[in-house]
C-alpha positions in Angstrom: -21.2 56.2 59.9 -19.0 55.3 62.7 -15.3 55.0 62.5 -15.2 51.2 62.7 -17.7 50.8 59.8 -15.7 53.3 57.8 -12.5 51.4 58.3 -14.2 48.1 57.3 -15.6 49.8 54.2 -12.3 51.3 53.3 -10.5 47.9 53.9 -13.0 46.1 51.5 -12.7 48.8 48.9 -8.9 48.7 48.8 -8.8 44.9 48.7 -11.2 45.0 45.7 -8.9 47.6 44.0 -5.8 45.6 44.6 -7.3 42.5 43.3 -8.6 44.4 40.2 -5.0 46.0 39.7 -3.4 42.5 39.9 -5.8 41.0 37.5 -5.5 43.7 34.9 -1.6 43.8 35.1 -1.6 40.0 34.7 -3.8 40.3 31.6 -1.6 43.0 30.0 1.7 41.0 30.4 0.1 37.8 28.7 1.8 37.3 25.2 -0.7 37.2 22.3 0.8 34.0 20.9 0.9 31.5 23.9 2.6 29.0 21.8 5.6 31.3 21.0 6.4 31.8 24.7 7.0 28.2 25.2 9.6 27.9 22.5 11.2 31.3 22.7 9.7 32.2 19.4 12.0 29.8 17.6 10.0 27.9 15.1 11.6 25.2 13.1 10.1 23.6 10.0 8.7 20.2 10.6 10.3 17.4 8.7 7.9 14.6 7.2 9.6 11.3 6.9 9.1 10.0 3.2 8.5 6.3 2.9 10.4 4.5 0.2 8.1 3.5 -2.5 7.6 -0.3 -2.9 9.3 -1.5 -6.0 6.9 -3.1 -8.7 7.5 -6.8 -8.8 9.2 -8.0 -12.1 7.6 -10.6 -14.3 7.6 -14.2 -12.9 9.5 -13.0 -9.7 7.0 -14.8 -7.4 3.4 -16.1 -7.3 1.1 -13.1 -7.5 3.6 -11.0 -9.5 2.9 -9.9 -13.1 2.9 -12.9 -15.4 2.3 -15.2 -12.5 -1.1 -14.2 -11.7 -2.7 -17.7 -11.5 -4.9 -16.9 -14.5 -5.2 -18.6 -17.8 -7.4 -18.2 -21.0 -9.3 -21.3 -21.6 -8.4 -22.8 -24.9 -8.3 -26.4 -26.3 -5.3 -28.1 -27.8 -2.0 -26.8 -28.9 0.9 -25.4 -27.1 4.2 -26.8 -26.1 4.4 -29.3 -23.4 7.7 -29.4 -21.3 8.1 -32.3 -18.9 11.8 -31.3 -18.1 10.7 -27.9 -16.4 10.3 -28.6 -12.7 9.2 -25.3 -11.2 6.5 -22.9 -11.8 9.0 -20.0 -11.9 11.0 -21.7 -14.6 7.8 -22.4 -16.6 6.9 -18.7 -16.4 10.4 -17.7 -17.5 10.3 -20.1 -20.4 7.1 -18.4 -21.7 8.7 -15.0 -21.4 11.8 -16.3 -23.4 9.4 -17.5 -26.2 8.2 -14.4 -28.1 5.1 -16.5 -29.4 4.0 -17.6 -25.8 0.9 -15.9 -24.6 0.4 -17.8 -21.3 1.7 -20.7 -19.3 0.2 -23.3 -17.2 2.2 -25.5 -14.7 1.2 -28.6 -12.8 3.7 -29.5 -9.9 5.6 -32.7 -10.7 3.7 -33.2 -14.1 4.1 -30.5 -16.8 4.7 -27.1 -18.0 2.4 -26.0 -20.8 3.6 -22.9 -22.9 0.7 -21.8 -25.0 1.6 -20.1 -28.3 -1.9 -19.7 -29.4 -3.6 -16.3 -29.2 -6.3 -17.1 -26.8 -6.4 -13.7 -25.1 -10.2 -13.4 -26.3 -11.1 -16.6 -24.6 -12.7 -17.0 -21.3 -10.3 -16.5 -18.3 -10.0 -19.2 -15.6 -8.1 -19.4 -12.4 -6.4 -22.6 -11.9 -4.7 -21.2 -8.6 -4.3 -24.0 -6.1 -6.4 -26.6 -8.1 -5.4 -30.1 -7.2 -5.2 -32.0 -10.5 -6.1 -35.6 -10.9 -2.3 -36.4 -10.8 -2.2 -34.8 -7.4 -0.1 -31.8 -8.6 -1.0 -28.2 -7.7 -1.9 -26.0 -10.8 -0.4 -22.5 -11.4 -0.5 -20.3 -14.4 0.0 -16.9 -15.8 -0.9 -14.5 -18.6 2.3 -13.0 -20.2 1.3 -11.2 -23.5 -2.6 -10.7 -23.2 -3.7 -7.2 -22.2 -6.9 -7.7 -20.3 -6.9 -4.0 -19.0 -5.9 -5.1 -15.4 -2.2 -4.5 -15.8 -1.5 -8.1 -14.5 0.4 -9.3 -17.8 4.0 -9.0 -18.2 4.3 -7.8 -21.8 1.1 -6.1 -23.0 
Protein backbone atom coordinates (compact mmCIF):
# COMPACT_ATOMS: atom_id res chain seq x y z
CA UNK A 1 0.00 0.00 0.00
CA UNK A 2 1.53 3.28 -0.95
CA UNK A 3 1.61 6.27 1.24
CA UNK A 4 -1.10 8.23 -0.57
CA UNK A 5 -3.57 5.34 -0.37
CA UNK A 6 -2.75 4.85 3.30
CA UNK A 7 -3.37 8.56 4.05
CA UNK A 8 -6.71 8.44 2.22
CA UNK A 9 -7.69 5.31 4.14
CA UNK A 10 -6.68 6.91 7.44
CA UNK A 11 -8.58 10.13 6.60
CA UNK A 12 -11.79 8.22 5.83
CA UNK A 13 -11.44 6.08 8.97
CA UNK A 14 -10.92 9.08 11.23
CA UNK A 15 -13.84 10.93 9.61
CA UNK A 16 -16.13 7.97 10.27
CA UNK A 17 -14.94 7.72 13.89
CA UNK A 18 -15.48 11.44 14.41
CA UNK A 19 -19.02 11.25 12.99
CA UNK A 20 -19.76 8.23 15.16
CA UNK A 21 -18.45 9.99 18.28
CA UNK A 22 -20.58 13.07 17.61
CA UNK A 23 -23.69 10.96 17.05
CA UNK A 24 -23.21 8.89 20.22
CA UNK A 25 -22.47 12.00 22.27
CA UNK A 26 -25.61 13.71 21.02
CA UNK A 27 -27.75 10.66 21.85
CA UNK A 28 -26.42 10.44 25.40
CA UNK A 29 -27.31 14.09 26.13
CA UNK A 30 -30.93 13.81 24.95
CA UNK A 31 -33.30 14.02 27.94
CA UNK A 32 -35.60 11.04 28.38
CA UNK A 33 -38.66 13.31 28.75
CA UNK A 34 -38.47 15.62 25.75
CA UNK A 35 -41.54 17.50 26.97
CA UNK A 36 -39.89 18.33 30.30
CA UNK A 37 -36.98 20.09 28.57
CA UNK A 38 -39.31 22.55 26.88
CA UNK A 39 -40.84 23.71 30.16
CA UNK A 40 -37.87 23.37 32.55
CA UNK A 41 -39.73 20.51 34.29
CA UNK A 42 -42.33 22.91 35.68
CA UNK A 43 -45.67 21.22 35.31
CA UNK A 44 -48.76 23.08 36.36
CA UNK A 45 -52.14 21.41 36.65
CA UNK A 46 -54.55 22.18 33.85
CA UNK A 47 -57.62 24.07 34.97
CA UNK A 48 -60.84 23.09 33.27
CA UNK A 49 -63.49 25.75 32.94
CA UNK A 50 -66.78 24.60 34.41
CA UNK A 51 -69.90 25.77 32.70
CA UNK A 52 -72.73 27.19 34.76
CA UNK A 53 -75.68 24.80 34.66
CA UNK A 54 -78.73 26.11 32.88
CA UNK A 55 -81.45 26.78 35.42
CA UNK A 56 -84.60 24.72 35.00
CA UNK A 57 -87.47 26.93 33.83
CA UNK A 58 -90.22 27.55 36.34
CA UNK A 59 -93.87 26.78 35.73
CA UNK A 60 -95.53 29.13 33.24
CA UNK A 61 -92.27 31.08 32.74
CA UNK A 62 -92.58 30.99 28.96
CA UNK A 63 -93.93 28.84 26.17
CA UNK A 64 -92.20 25.48 26.28
CA UNK A 65 -91.53 25.61 30.03
CA UNK A 66 -93.21 23.17 32.44
CA UNK A 67 -96.95 23.74 32.60
CA UNK A 68 -96.90 25.58 29.25
CA UNK A 69 -96.08 22.56 27.13
CA UNK A 70 -98.80 23.11 24.53
CA UNK A 71 -100.50 19.85 25.48
CA UNK A 72 -104.02 19.28 26.69
CA UNK A 73 -105.93 16.14 27.71
CA UNK A 74 -109.03 15.87 25.56
CA UNK A 75 -112.20 15.98 27.65
CA UNK A 76 -115.68 17.28 26.98
CA UNK A 77 -117.60 19.91 28.90
CA UNK A 78 -116.80 21.47 32.27
CA UNK A 79 -114.09 23.79 33.41
CA UNK A 80 -114.11 27.49 34.19
CA UNK A 81 -114.13 29.88 31.26
CA UNK A 82 -112.46 33.26 31.85
CA UNK A 83 -112.93 35.96 29.24
CA UNK A 84 -111.08 38.63 31.24
CA UNK A 85 -107.67 36.86 31.07
CA UNK A 86 -105.84 38.25 28.07
CA UNK A 87 -102.49 36.39 27.92
CA UNK A 88 -101.51 32.74 27.86
CA UNK A 89 -99.09 33.29 30.74
CA UNK A 90 -101.88 34.74 32.93
CA UNK A 91 -104.11 31.80 32.01
CA UNK A 92 -101.35 29.36 33.02
CA UNK A 93 -100.78 31.21 36.30
CA UNK A 94 -104.53 31.16 37.01
CA UNK A 95 -104.46 27.38 36.70
CA UNK A 96 -101.52 27.12 39.12
CA UNK A 97 -103.38 29.33 41.61
CA UNK A 98 -106.44 27.04 41.50
CA UNK A 99 -105.60 23.83 43.43
CA UNK A 100 -108.35 21.98 41.50
CA UNK A 101 -107.00 22.89 38.06
CA UNK A 102 -105.38 20.08 36.11
CA UNK A 103 -104.79 21.87 32.81
CA UNK A 104 -105.48 25.08 30.93
CA UNK A 105 -106.30 26.09 27.38
CA UNK A 106 -105.99 29.59 25.96
CA UNK A 107 -107.19 31.04 22.67
CA UNK A 108 -105.72 34.48 22.07
CA UNK A 109 -108.32 37.22 22.13
CA UNK A 110 -111.14 34.82 23.04
CA UNK A 111 -110.89 32.75 26.21
CA UNK A 112 -108.95 31.06 28.96
CA UNK A 113 -110.34 27.70 30.03
CA UNK A 114 -109.24 26.37 33.42
CA UNK A 115 -110.05 22.65 33.49
CA UNK A 116 -110.79 21.35 36.97
CA UNK A 117 -111.84 17.90 35.82
CA UNK A 118 -109.36 15.08 36.32
CA UNK A 119 -108.85 14.33 32.64
CA UNK A 120 -105.32 13.03 33.08
CA UNK A 121 -106.20 9.57 31.77
CA UNK A 122 -107.75 10.94 28.57
CA UNK A 123 -106.04 11.28 25.18
CA UNK A 124 -103.44 14.06 24.98
CA UNK A 125 -103.69 16.52 22.10
CA UNK A 126 -101.33 19.29 21.07
CA UNK A 127 -103.18 22.52 20.27
CA UNK A 128 -99.90 24.38 19.72
CA UNK A 129 -100.29 27.06 17.09
CA UNK A 130 -103.69 25.86 15.91
CA UNK A 131 -105.70 28.64 14.33
CA UNK A 132 -109.18 28.51 15.80
CA UNK A 133 -112.35 29.41 13.89
CA UNK A 134 -112.32 32.78 15.67
CA UNK A 135 -108.82 33.49 14.32
CA UNK A 136 -107.05 33.09 17.69
CA UNK A 137 -103.96 30.99 18.30
CA UNK A 138 -104.44 28.09 20.74
CA UNK A 139 -101.97 27.31 23.52
CA UNK A 140 -102.28 25.10 26.56
CA UNK A 141 -100.56 23.25 29.31
CA UNK A 142 -100.80 20.41 31.75
CA UNK A 143 -100.26 21.48 35.36
CA UNK A 144 -101.17 18.57 37.65
CA UNK A 145 -101.17 15.43 35.49
CA UNK A 146 -98.09 13.25 35.67
CA UNK A 147 -97.63 11.57 32.32
CA UNK A 148 -94.07 10.49 33.13
CA UNK A 149 -92.47 13.05 30.82
CA UNK A 150 -91.72 15.58 33.55
CA UNK A 151 -93.45 18.31 31.56
CA UNK A 152 -96.06 19.02 34.26
CA UNK A 153 -95.56 21.65 36.95
CA UNK A 154 -97.05 19.92 39.96
CA UNK A 155 -97.12 16.12 39.62
